[in-house]
N, C-alpha and C positions, 0 to 999 in steps of 0.2 A: 504494500500500500504506500502511496506517495505522500510525502510530507507537505507538498505544495498546495496552496489554497488559490493560486492564480494559474491560468494556463501558461505552460512553458513548453517550448519545442526543444527536445533533447538534441544536443550536438550541433548547434548552428554556428558556433564560432562567433558569437555576437560581439561586436565592438561596443564600447560604452558610448553614451550620448555625447554629441559634440559639445564643445565649450565646457567640459568638465575635467577635473584632474585625471580621472581614469582614461579619458580620451587622449589627453596630452601625453600620458605615459604609455599609450597603446596597450592598455589592459583589455584582454579579450576573454569572454566566457567560452570555454572550449567543450565542456561536458556538464550535463545535468543528469544526475541519477535520482532514484527515488528518495534518497536522504542525504545527498551531497551536491555541492556545486564546485566545479573546478575551472580555473582560469590561469592565464599566463601573462607575464610582463617581460619585455626584453631587458636585459642587463646591458645598457649602452650609455652613451654620454649623458642622457637625461636622468639616469637612475643610479649613477655611481658617485662616490665621494672622491676627494682629491687623490687618494691612494689607489684609485681604480677598482675599488671593491663596491659591491652593492651597498647603497646607502641605507642605513637603518630606517630612515624616514620613508624611503621608497618601499621598503618591505612592509611598513605599517600602512602605507596607502593601498598596496595590493591586498593586504589582509582585511582592511576595513571595507574596501570596495567589494570584495567577494562575500564577506560576511553580511554586508548591508544588502546586497542583491539577494542573497539567500533569505535574509530576514523579510525582505519585501515579498518574496514569493511564498513564504510560509505564513504570512499575515493575511487573515481574512479582511478584505477591504471594508466590510461592514463593521468591523471592530475598530479599526484605526490604521495608523501608519507607523512604521518602525523608524526610530531615530537613535543614533548612537549615543551611548552614555559613557562608556569606558572602553579603552583599548589597552591591552597589555601585550608586550612583545619581548621575547628573549631571542637574541641573535646568536646562533649556534656556530655557523660555518661561513667563511667568506666565499663570495662568488664574484668572479671578474668579468664573465662574458656569458653569452647564450641566453637561455630563457629561464626564468624562475617560475615554477608552477605552484599554485596555491589550491588547496582543497579545504572547503568550509564544510563542517559537519556540526549538527546541533548537539549541544550539551543539555539544553533546556529550552523548550518552546511552550510558553504559557500565554495566557490571554493578555497580560500587561507587561511581560518581560520575556526576553530571550537571551540565551548565552550561546555563542558559537565558538568553536575551536577551529583555527585556520592554521594548517601546516604548510609551510613553504619548503619546496625541495628543488634540488638541482636536476640536471639531465640524468644523473645516475641514481635518482630517487633518494639522495642523502639529504637529511634535514638541514635546512639553512636557517629557518626561523620558525618559532611556534608562537602563536598569538591566541588571545582570548578576547572576544568582542562582546560587550554587554549592550543590549538593546532595550529601550523602553518603547512600548506600543502606546501611542497617545491618540486621542481623538483627532480626526483629520483637520478640523477647524483650528486646532492649536499648532499644526505643523506648517503653517504658512511661512514662507521665507521672511527673514528679517529685512526691514527696509534700510 
């Protein structure tokens, strides 16, 4: 049985919406399973720190992007919309090039809160970063963008 409350097409390689951080960093959703969402981000001039390693902030952006998309898909639109509350990341292994792949899986999906674990790995499936994203589900009228 699928976790998702919104329609999703599995395996489209979806780019993120234009004019967003995810789009700027070329984050793409590559796979959606019944209880996980996977995506990639290139390790290139946009995403490395001065020593040529994947920037911890870029890892956090990928983790939050994938966890947020998963939370959106797992939230009944009649209940509300998911917004990020907290992101924790532990950077385990350096990565200097290629693609970093993230997989978001639920730890808890409730009516008003969600917790997602996002594991980032290299091409050899070695752990690069592990993150936990906490989400609040709020009424849609409270989720309007700040002016």
